[in-house]
MILUMRO-651089 format. One record per residue (C-alpha): residue in one letter; chain; x, y, z. Coordinates in nm, 4 decimals, padded with zeros to 6 digits, always signed. Layout:
A; A; X; Y; Z
...
***
This chain:
M; A; +00.0000; +00.0000; +00.0000
Q; A; +00.1446; +00.3374; -00.1012
W; A; -00.0649; +00.5294; +00.1527
E; A; +00.0025; +00.5530; +00.5264
P; A; -00.2916; +00.6175; +00.7621
V; A; -00.2593; +00.8968; +01.0178
I; A; -00.5189; +00.8540; +01.2921
G; A; -00.6102; +01.0629; +01.5935
L; A; -00.8910; +00.9891; +01.8387
E; A; -01.1135; +01.2222; +02.0365
V; A; -01.2769; +01.0348; +02.3232
H; A; -01.5738; +01.1846; +02.5053
L; A; -01.5813; +01.0368; +02.8536
Q; A; -01.8805; +01.0835; +03.0814
L; A; -01.7512; +01.1385; +03.4340
A; A; -01.9022; +00.9386; +03.7199
T; A; -02.0264; +01.2336; +03.9240
Q; A; -02.3591; +01.2127; +04.1065
S; A; -02.4757; +01.5419; +03.9610
K; A; -02.4167; +01.7410; +03.6439
I; A; -02.1219; +01.9662; +03.5787
F; A; -02.3084; +02.2963; +03.6223
S; A; -02.6280; +02.1985; +03.8074
G; A; -02.7507; +01.9689; +04.0822
S; A; -02.9505; +01.7439; +03.8480
P; A; -02.8782; +01.3701; +03.8773
T; A; -02.6855; +01.1848; +03.6074
T; A; -02.8432; +00.8380; +03.6470
F; A; -02.8660; +00.6511; +03.3172
G; A; -03.2011; +00.5240; +03.1893
A; A; -03.4459; +00.7611; +03.3581
E; A; -03.7675; +00.8635; +03.1839
P; A; -03.6984; +01.1354; +02.9227
N; A; -03.6685; +01.4906; +03.0518
T; A; -03.7038; +01.3964; +03.4201
Q; A; -03.3442; +01.4873; +03.5066
A; A; -03.3195; +01.8304; +03.3491
S; A; -03.3298; +02.1351; +03.5746
A; A; -03.3890; +02.4971; +03.4820
V; A; -03.0116; +02.5351; +03.4433
D; A; -02.9935; +02.2401; +03.2024
L; A; -03.2901; +02.3778; +03.0069
A; A; -03.1199; +02.7198; +02.9754
M; A; -03.4067; +02.9102; +03.1323
P; A; -03.3510; +03.2878; +03.1492
G; A; -03.1478; +03.4012; +03.4485
M; A; -03.0102; +03.0546; +03.5306
L; A; -02.6368; +03.0554; +03.6067
P; A; -02.3939; +02.7599; +03.6006
V; A; -02.2085; +02.6508; +03.9151
L; A; -01.9047; +02.4267; +03.8614
N; A; -01.9066; +02.0748; +04.0116
E; A; -01.5737; +02.0387; +04.1962
Q; A; -01.5818; +01.6587; +04.1649
A; A; -01.5550; +01.6925; +03.7867
V; A; -01.2399; +01.9003; +03.8343
S; A; -01.0953; +01.6378; +04.0691
F; A; -01.1686; +01.3574; +03.8204
A; A; -01.0019; +01.5527; +03.5391
V; A; -00.6902; +01.6059; +03.7507
Q; A; -00.6841; +01.2353; +03.8393
F; A; -00.6855; +01.1491; +03.4710
G; A; -00.4078; +01.3978; +03.4001
L; A; -00.1920; +01.2513; +03.6754
G; A; -00.2698; +00.9014; +03.5476
I; A; -00.1116; +00.9817; +03.2098
G; A; +00.1717; +01.1921; +03.3506
A; A; +00.0316; +01.5059; +03.1891
E; A; +00.0764; +01.8724; +03.2615
I; A; -00.2038; +01.9921; +03.4894
G; A; -00.3424; +02.3351; +03.4087
K; A; -00.3301; +02.5304; +03.7322
R; A; -00.5423; +02.7987; +03.5684
S; A; -00.8030; +02.6805; +03.3200
I; A; -01.0985; +02.8656; +03.1758
F; A; -01.4338; +02.7723; +03.0290
D; A; -01.5466; +02.8925; +02.6889
R; A; -01.8679; +02.9014; +02.4922
K; A; -01.8637; +02.6846; +02.1810
N; A; -02.1461; +02.8209; +01.9684
Y; A; -02.3504; +02.6026; +01.7374
F; A; -02.7159; +02.5225; +01.6846
Y; A; -02.8578; +02.1777; +01.7342
P; A; -03.2054; +02.0843; +01.8656
D; A; -03.0684; +01.8970; +02.1688
L; A; -02.8471; +02.1906; +02.2769
P; A; -03.0884; +02.4199; +02.4663
K; A; -02.8527; +02.7158; +02.5150
G; A; -02.7406; +02.7302; +02.1530
Y; A; -02.3838; +02.6893; +02.2796
Q; A; -02.1846; +02.4320; +02.4726
I; A; -01.9769; +02.5256; +02.7760
S; A; -01.6357; +02.3748; +02.7042
Q; A; -01.2650; +02.4569; +02.7325
F; A; -01.0612; +02.5788; +02.4390
E; A; -00.7553; +02.7957; +02.4958
A; A; -00.6716; +02.6827; +02.8502
P; A; -00.7711; +02.3186; +02.9211
I; A; -00.7318; +02.1591; +03.2615
V; A; -00.5080; +01.8762; +03.1284
G; A; -00.2201; +01.9406; +02.8907
K; A; +00.0213; +01.7104; +02.7110
G; A; +00.0777; +01.3568; +02.8367
S; A; +00.1146; +01.0026; +02.7102
F; A; +00.0490; +00.6449; +02.8008
E; A; +00.1435; +00.2992; +02.6868
I; A; -00.0679; +00.0720; +02.4723
L; A; -00.0176; -00.3031; +02.4465
M; A; -00.0744; -00.4922; +02.1229
E; A; -00.1966; -00.8508; +02.0937
D; A; +00.1488; -00.9681; +01.9830
G; A; +00.2970; -00.8445; +02.3114
S; A; +00.4600; -00.5324; +02.1662
S; A; +00.3943; -00.1904; +02.3150
R; A; +00.4293; +00.1757; +02.2272
K; A; +00.3453; +00.5142; +02.3711
I; A; +00.0708; +00.7332; +02.2293
G; A; +00.0775; +01.1035; +02.3025
I; A; -00.2188; +01.2888; +02.4502
T; A; -00.2572; +01.6431; +02.3179
R; A; -00.5000; +01.7618; +02.5852
A; A; -00.8056; +01.6724; +02.7899
H; A; -01.0669; +01.9314; +02.8690
L; A; -01.3917; +01.9532; +03.0633
E; A; -01.7230; +02.0276; +02.8961
E; A; -02.0948; +01.9593; +02.9248
D; A; -02.2740; +01.6924; +02.7273
A; A; -02.5661; +01.7709; +02.4982
G; A; -02.9078; +01.6062; +02.5086
K; A; -03.0213; +01.3300; +02.2750
S; A; -03.2387; +01.3379; +01.9648
L; A; -03.4735; +01.0379; +01.9517
H; A; -03.6050; +00.9171; +01.6182
E; A; -03.7185; +00.5565; +01.6625
D; A; -04.0500; +00.6210; +01.8442
F; A; -04.1678; +00.9107; +01.6340
H; A; -04.3129; +00.8896; +01.2838
G; A; -04.1584; +01.1604; +01.0680
Q; A; -04.0521; +01.3565; +01.3734
S; A; -03.7760; +01.3631; +01.6347
G; A; -03.8091; +01.3802; +02.0101
I; A; -03.5629; +01.5555; +02.2398
D; A; -03.4475; +01.4052; +02.5707
L; A; -03.2488; +01.6517; +02.7795
N; A; -03.1639; +01.4152; +03.0659
R; A; -02.8069; +01.3932; +02.9380
A; A; -02.7685; +01.7689; +02.8857
G; A; -02.5093; +01.9003; +03.1288
T; A; -02.3575; +01.5626; +03.2173
P; A; -01.9847; +01.6256; +03.2734
L; A; -01.7563; +01.5138; +02.9931
L; A; -01.3810; +01.4884; +02.9695
E; A; -01.2779; +01.5121; +02.6052
I; A; -00.9437; +01.3353; +02.5562
V; A; -00.7588; +01.4227; +02.2363
S; A; -00.4747; +01.2017; +02.1165
E; A; -00.1829; +01.3034; +01.9020
P; A; -00.2185; +01.1784; +01.5405
E; A; +00.0233; +00.8947; +01.6130
I; A; -00.1999; +00.5929; +01.5580
R; A; -00.1259; +00.4068; +01.2355
N; A; -00.3906; +00.1361; +01.1989
A; A; -00.7206; +00.0032; +01.3303
A; A; -00.5570; -00.2442; +01.5703
E; A; -00.3577; +00.0330; +01.7387
A; A; -00.6725; +00.2442; +01.7685
V; A; -00.8554; -00.0379; +01.9466
A; A; -00.5552; -00.1023; +02.1730
Y; A; -00.5483; +00.2700; +02.2590
L; A; -00.9182; +00.2728; +02.3468
K; A; -00.8893; -00.0429; +02.5570
A; A; -00.5914; +00.1010; +02.7467
L; A; -00.7835; +00.4243; +02.8010
H; A; -01.0907; +00.2332; +02.9178
S; A; -00.8765; +00.0340; +03.1610
L; A; -00.7169; +00.3501; +03.3005
V; A; -01.0380; +00.5456; +03.3613
T; A; -01.2145; +00.2496; +03.5217
Y; A; -00.9120; +00.1855; +03.7471
L; A; -00.9280; +00.5501; +03.8524
G; A; -01.3029; +00.5192; +03.9051
I; A; -01.3730; +00.8423; +03.7171
S; A; -01.6055; +00.6746; +03.4647
D; A; -01.7713; +00.3381; +03.4116
G; A; -01.6588; +00.3537; +03.0477
N; A; -01.9826; +00.1863; +02.9328
M; A; -01.9790; +00.2406; +02.5574
A; A; -02.3250; +00.0871; +02.5082
E; A; -02.4729; +00.3537; +02.7387
G; A; -02.2693; +00.6350; +02.5838
S; A; -02.0346; +00.6822; +02.8791
M; A; -01.7411; +00.6547; +02.6385
R; A; -01.7805; +00.7713; +02.2791
C; A; -01.5170; +00.8113; +02.0153
D; A; -01.4620; +01.0452; +01.7198
V; A; -01.2034; +00.9141; +01.4751
N; A; -00.9928; +01.1496; +01.2608
I; A; -00.8312; +00.9769; +00.9620
S; A; -00.6158; +01.0984; +00.6759
L; A; -00.3783; +00.9251; +00.4377
R; A; -00.0368; +01.0399; +00.3254
R; A; +00.2026; +00.8888; +00.0798
V; A; +00.4441; +00.6471; +00.2487
G; A; +00.7755; +00.8162; +00.3233
T; A; +00.6381; +01.1719; +00.3323
E; A; +00.5625; +01.3968; +00.6295
E; A; +00.2883; +01.6122; +00.4754
L; A; -00.0527; +01.5230; +00.6139
G; A; -00.3470; +01.4510; +00.3894
T; A; -00.7002; +01.5872; +00.4156
R; A; -00.8783; +01.4273; +00.7067
A; A; -01.2285; +01.3018; +00.7610
E; A; -01.3851; +01.2738; +01.1047
I; A; -01.6092; +00.9792; +01.1911
K; A; -01.8422; +01.0823; +01.4738
N; A; -01.9681; +00.8975; +01.7810
V; A; -01.8465; +00.5424; +01.7259
N; A; -01.9599; +00.3472; +02.0312
S; A; -01.7807; +00.0119; +02.0446
F; A; -01.4281; -00.1232; +02.0047
R; A; -01.5415; -00.3451; +01.7175
F; A; -01.7137; -00.0627; +01.5326
V; A; -01.4076; +00.1618; +01.5727
E; A; -01.1945; -00.1063; +01.4103
K; A; -01.4405; -00.1649; +01.1252
A; A; -01.5010; +00.2066; +01.0658
I; A; -01.1278; +00.2765; +01.0399
R; A; -01.0690; -00.0125; +00.8006
H; A; -01.3526; +00.1030; +00.5764
E; A; -01.2462; +00.4672; +00.5806
I; A; -00.8854; +00.3801; +00.4945
E; A; -01.0062; +00.1798; +00.1944
R; A; -01.2431; +00.4583; +00.0883
Q; A; -00.9774; +00.7288; +00.0968
A; A; -00.7161; +00.5056; -00.0689
D; A; -00.9544; +00.4329; -00.3572
I; A; -01.0121; +00.8051; -00.4092
L; A; -00.6398; +00.8862; -00.4039
D; A; -00.5473; +00.5921; -00.6271
D; A; -00.7937; +00.7223; -00.8865
G; A; -00.6336; +01.0676; -00.8754
G; A; -00.9178; +01.2215; -00.6771
R; A; -00.9178; +01.4496; -00.3741
V; A; -01.0438; +01.3621; -00.0256
V; A; -01.2953; +01.6174; +00.1036
Q; A; -01.2680; +01.7420; +00.4619
E; A; -01.5962; +01.6443; +00.6219
T; A; -01.7701; +01.4786; +00.9140
R; A; -01.8965; +01.1255; +00.8500
L; A; -02.1065; +00.8670; +01.0320
Y; A; -02.0375; +00.4937; +01.0542
D; A; -02.3293; +00.2743; +00.9495
A; A; -02.2770; -00.0597; +01.1256
D; A; -02.5535; -00.2338; +00.9287
R; A; -02.3876; -00.1530; +00.5964
D; A; -02.0333; -00.1477; +00.7348
E; A; -01.9579; +00.1850; +00.5706
T; A; -01.9078; +00.5503; +00.6500
R; A; -02.1257; +00.8147; +00.4898
P; A; -02.1151; +01.1965; +00.4810
M; A; -02.2807; +01.3898; +00.7611
R; A; -02.1747; +01.7507; +00.7015
S; A; -01.8819; +01.9599; +00.5834
K; A; -01.6117; +01.9710; +00.8472
E; A; -01.6121; +02.2741; +01.0717
V; A; -01.2979; +02.4417; +01.2003
A; A; -01.2532; +02.6209; +01.5323
N; A; -01.3510; +02.9593; +01.3862
D; A; -01.6904; +02.8212; +01.2854
Y; A; -01.7791; +02.7750; +01.6515
R; A; -01.7041; +03.1390; +01.7494
Y; A; -01.5396; +03.0419; +02.0792
F; A; -01.5271; +03.3099; +02.3466
P; A; -01.4702; +03.2980; +02.7255
E; A; -01.7718; +03.1916; +02.9325
P; A; -01.8704; +03.5118; +03.1198
D; A; -02.0712; +03.3320; +03.3894
L; A; -01.7824; +03.1163; +03.5177
L; A; -01.4633; +03.2299; +03.6861
P; A; -01.1293; +03.0736; +03.5874
V; A; -01.0546; +02.7468; +03.7642
V; A; -00.7438; +02.7977; +03.9768
I; A; -00.5815; +02.5033; +04.1583
D; A; -00.2517; +02.4825; +04.3444
D; A; +00.0195; +02.2243; +04.4082
A; A; -00.1386; +02.1211; +04.7391
Y; A; -00.4658; +02.0354; +04.5627
I; A; -00.2845; +01.8348; +04.2960
E; A; -00.0677; +01.6479; +04.5468
A; A; -00.3684; +01.5635; +04.7648
I; A; -00.5299; +01.3985; +04.4621
R; A; -00.2046; +01.2260; +04.3654
S; A; -00.1797; +01.0717; +04.7125
Q; A; -00.5202; +00.9049; +04.6663
L; A; -00.4565; +00.7515; +04.3236
P; A; -00.4945; +00.3730; +04.3085
E; A; -00.2325; +00.1418; +04.1603
L; A; -00.2610; +00.2023; +03.7849
P; A; -00.2766; -00.0693; +03.5168
A; A; +00.0869; -00.0406; +03.4027
D; A; +00.2143; -00.0594; +03.7610
K; A; -00.0111; -00.3539; +03.8380
R; A; +00.1077; -00.5435; +03.5267
L; A; +00.4678; -00.4978; +03.6354
R; A; +00.3914; -00.6081; +03.9913
F; A; +00.2077; -00.9181; +03.8715
T; A; +00.5151; -01.0290; +03.6764
E; A; +00.7528; -00.9582; +03.9654
Q; A; +00.5422; -01.0702; +04.2621
Y; A; +00.3622; -01.3672; +04.1096
G; A; +00.6050; -01.4734; +03.8370
L; A; +00.3441; -01.4351; +03.5615
N; A; +00.4429; -01.3827; +03.2007
K; A; +00.3558; -01.0522; +03.0345
Y; A; +00.0527; -01.1913; +02.8536
D; A; -00.1057; -01.3327; +03.1695
A; A; -00.0247; -01.0180; +03.3662
N; A; -00.1873; -00.8059; +03.0947
V; A; -00.5068; -01.0134; +03.0839
L; A; -00.5429; -01.0295; +03.4619
S; A; -00.4846; -00.6576; +03.5109
D; A; -00.7236; -00.5580; +03.2308
S; A; -00.9789; -00.4312; +03.4796
R; A; -00.9464; -00.3370; +03.8426
A; A; -01.2285; -00.5743; +03.9378
L; A; -01.0639; -00.8691; +03.7606
A; A; -00.7234; -00.7918; +03.9129
D; A; -00.8768; -00.7735; +04.2606
Y; A; -01.0589; -01.1038; +04.2019
F; A; -00.7378; -01.2751; +04.0890
E; A; -00.5416; -01.1525; +04.3897
A; A; -00.8168; -01.2687; +04.6244
V; A; -00.8035; -01.6172; +04.4670
V; A; -00.4256; -01.6257; +04.5128
A; A; -00.4623; -01.5202; +04.8758
D; A; -00.6955; -01.8167; +04.9357
C; A; -00.5119; -02.0901; +04.7452
G; A; -00.1492; -01.9695; +04.7637
D; A; -00.0553; -02.0649; +04.4052
A; A; -00.0522; -01.7711; +04.1617
K; A; +00.0164; -01.9689; +03.8447
I; A; -00.2659; -02.2197; +03.8825
A; A; -00.4935; -01.9352; +03.9948
A; A; -00.4025; -01.7368; +03.6829
N; A; -00.4835; -02.0364; +03.4648
W; A; -00.8207; -02.0990; +03.6292
V; A; -00.9247; -01.7336; +03.6196
Q; A; -00.8256; -01.6878; +03.2548
V; A; -00.9493; -02.0179; +03.1114
E; A; -01.2391; -02.1481; +03.3174
L; A; -01.3723; -01.8329; +03.4800
L; A; -01.3374; -01.5840; +03.1926
G; A; -01.4483; -01.8492; +02.9458
Q; A; -01.7711; -01.9065; +03.1372
L; A; -01.8275; -01.5328; +03.1833
N; A; -01.7927; -01.4810; +02.8081
R; A; -02.0314; -01.7650; +02.7288
D; A; -02.2896; -01.6198; +02.9685
E; A; -02.2158; -01.2608; +02.8556
R; A; -02.1498; -01.1523; +03.2135
S; A; -01.8951; -00.9156; +03.3623
I; A; -01.6620; -01.0107; +03.6468
E; A; -01.8861; -00.8072; +03.8781
Q; A; -02.1726; -01.0461; +03.7918
C; A; -01.9696; -01.3630; +03.8540
P; A; -02.1716; -01.6175; +04.0586
V; A; -01.8555; -01.7835; +04.1948
S; A; -01.6772; -01.5735; +04.4541
A; A; -01.2975; -01.5441; +04.4649
A; A; -01.2982; -01.7244; +04.8010
D; A; -01.4956; -02.0156; +04.6544
L; A; -01.2665; -02.0470; +04.3522
G; A; -00.9632; -02.0295; +04.5819
A; A; -01.1096; -02.3120; +04.7924
L; A; -01.1660; -02.5224; +04.4789
I; A; -00.8050; -02.4734; +04.3666
S; A; -00.6902; -02.5685; +04.7180
R; A; -00.8663; -02.9033; +04.6779
I; A; -00.6640; -02.9629; +04.3599
L; A; -00.3409; -02.8683; +04.5339
D; A; -00.4020; -03.0980; +04.8329
K; A; -00.4950; -03.3770; +04.5882
S; A; -00.8502; -03.4070; +04.7199
I; A; -00.9707; -03.3929; +04.3580
S; A; -00.8093; -03.4053; +04.0152
G; A; -00.8060; -03.1171; +03.7701
K; A; -01.0658; -03.2963; +03.5578
I; A; -01.3013; -03.3452; +03.8523
A; A; -01.2415; -02.9816; +03.9528
K; A; -01.4015; -02.8691; +03.6265
Q; A; -01.7151; -03.0638; +03.7141
V; A; -01.7163; -02.9066; +04.0599
F; A; -01.6688; -02.5599; +03.9094
E; A; -01.9682; -02.6126; +03.6803
A; A; -02.1812; -02.7107; +03.9796
M; A; -02.0572; -02.4068; +04.1721
W; A; -02.1506; -02.1879; +03.8752
Q; A; -02.5025; -02.3297; +03.8878
G; A; -02.5282; -02.2365; +04.2556
E; A; -02.5096; -02.5878; +04.4011
G; A; -02.2865; -02.4827; +04.6908
S; A; -01.9200; -02.4573; +04.7868
A; A; -01.6483; -02.6822; +04.6468
D; A; -01.6325; -02.8935; +04.9630
D; A; -02.0125; -02.9316; +04.9741
I; A; -02.0282; -03.0434; +04.6112
I; A; -01.7339; -03.2845; +04.6456
A; A; -01.8954; -03.4446; +04.9486
A; A; -02.2486; -03.4542; +04.8059
K; A; -02.1407; -03.6103; +04.4763
G; A; -01.8731; -03.8385; +04.6169
L; A; -01.5992; -03.6820; +04.4042
Q; A; -01.3127; -03.7159; +04.6523
Q; A; -00.9995; -03.8291; +04.4714
V; A; -00.8867; -04.1810; +04.5566
S; A; -00.5317; -04.1601; +04.6936
D; A; -00.5388; -04.4769; +04.8999
S; A; -00.2565; -04.6878; +04.7583
G; A; -00.4250; -05.0144; +04.8465
A; A; -00.7530; -04.9245; +04.6787
L; A; -00.5708; -04.7930; +04.3714
E; A; -00.3566; -05.1061; +04.3474
V; A; -00.6703; -05.3191; +04.3275
I; A; -00.8010; -05.1082; +04.0373
V; A; -00.4655; -05.1102; +03.8558
D; A; -00.4387; -05.4890; +03.8890
E; A; -00.7905; -05.5274; +03.7517
V; A; -00.7075; -05.3098; +03.4494
L; A; -00.3819; -05.4949; +03.3761
G; A; -00.5543; -05.8317; +03.4115
A; A; -00.8295; -05.7292; +03.1718
N; A; -00.5807; -05.6031; +02.9142
A; A; -00.3161; -05.8775; +02.9014
A; A; -00.2556; -05.8280; +02.5283
Q; A; -00.1729; -05.4607; +02.5797
V; A; +00.0542; -05.5516; +02.8715
Q; A; +00.2526; -05.7842; +02.6444
Q; A; +00.2667; -05.5152; +02.3745
Y; A; +00.4080; -05.2777; +02.6370
L; A; +00.6776; -05.5274; +02.7406
D; A; +00.7816; -05.5801; +02.3751
A; A; +00.7574; -05.2143; +02.2680
D; A; +01.0084; -04.9317; +02.2335
E; A; +01.0005; -04.6200; +02.4512
A; A; +00.7631; -04.4180; +02.2302
K; A; +00.5097; -04.7012; +02.2052
R; A; +00.5305; -04.7601; +02.5800
K; A; +00.4306; -04.4010; +02.6550
K; A; +00.1164; -04.4407; +02.4451
L; A; +00.0283; -04.7667; +02.6187
V; A; +00.0800; -04.6129; +02.9636
G; A; -00.1674; -04.3442; +02.8611
F; A; -00.4104; -04.6203; +02.7650
F; A; -00.3735; -04.7926; +03.1033
V; A; -00.4150; -04.4644; +03.2931
G; A; -00.7289; -04.3912; +03.0946
Q; A; -00.8745; -04.7331; +03.1809
V; A; -00.7974; -04.6817; +03.5506
M; A; -00.9616; -04.3378; +03.5460
K; A; -01.2652; -04.4834; +03.3711
L; A; -01.2979; -04.7655; +03.6235
S; A; -01.2568; -04.5230; +03.9151
K; A; -01.5056; -04.2756; +03.7597
G; A; -01.2297; -04.0184; +03.7296
Q; A; -01.1475; -04.0208; +04.0990
A; A; -00.8106; -04.2008; +04.0954
N; A; -00.5045; -03.9907; +04.1766
P; A; -00.3264; -03.9774; +03.8383
Q; A; +00.0209; -03.9388; +03.9860
M; A; -00.0211; -04.2440; +04.2087
V; A; -00.1671; -04.4415; +03.9165
N; A; +00.1411; -04.3674; +03.7075
E; A; +00.3699; -04.4669; +03.9929
L; A; +00.1875; -04.7983; +04.0401
L; A; +00.1937; -04.8757; +03.6681
A; A; +00.5679; -04.8044; +03.6567
K; A; +00.6233; -05.0611; +03.9344
K; A; +00.4003; -05.3297; +03.7846
L; A; +00.4924; -05.3021; +03.4139
V; A; +00.8418; -05.4518; +03.4428
***
């Protein structure tokens, strides 16, 4: 391909405050339309905004989380445009002096590689309402519940080069903000929305091409598909000698394509000017350091600790630190069973696999960390085999009780009595005399296969309850 994509992302993050950024209205998702919009949100005459300090604190937390410059003096501006769900006819935002300046953070790719992506800025602003079209025939309804919900708009440097990097960036960002607790990052509910800026330039050149902006993409998968489509669209135009038009586009997931929305505005089109009803936001070092002292362990630090403290490889550490809730669950399992590597395997394979099949989050997991830790302990003390443990886990998932209760109720205790096992082994060898003779006449490779056969027969006869290690030891003594 002779064209190189240049991609920058603008992420609009709803902050997890209890009330809106400039009013006391609640921010709860899913309320009946227009039941959470006060006179301030509706822009009634004489209503004045009052800044929510928690939104400022959350913005500073994010800035510290990416090692960014914190604006000790930031100002709000009016961004003027008309849209039916914007009651004031302007949006209170930040333009010249944002609260968070330049920073960066690391993204991890699926192949284990990593790189840093620069953050240009992050600024506070208010969200608009929503236009509703589905329930109205030939008309649109306006729901202003969302109007005034605090947003942090996070603008990346144009350093992303493909769809996979864009998704990795968004996942890393999602992990960071949920670790900090400043947003739930729920893309399906609009808590995290993404605008994608894409242009193409000829490989080997520095001059940027004309960019298109894809608005309000609301899932990792759609971001990836929208970018891939837009790259192909622009490349086709350039290959044919055409010119890419600067415009805003929408991604149509049903057709898997982007389509024009409107000609792209520039900053001058919005007629920014300072918000006269809000004073500058002035914070000092003491305020910043007080917030810094309360920051939780961040994803990158946790990944490093998991490799050093628990001896996990980078891949496992990355998966298990993906969310704060999952990391806490894993560490609680380790605390109960004492073996980090087997705990990591069970959490990643059995637990996450079942959560994915049931389309549940870790917060909705029906098996507690203490219960999973107790199950793993029964494997470690050889009360049950790994195979039996999977049956016990399934029963635990269905709410049949603790590991010990299920093992006792179903008679799943592993047989480790040497005398009882010897009887079973003798029975298997006696019933398979031909295979025993084959073993005695065979080479090393053939013998290994036959041992596997004998072990399988013993496990079958014992209904999976024989201790595999002891079975192998007994077979080694008898097959001579």
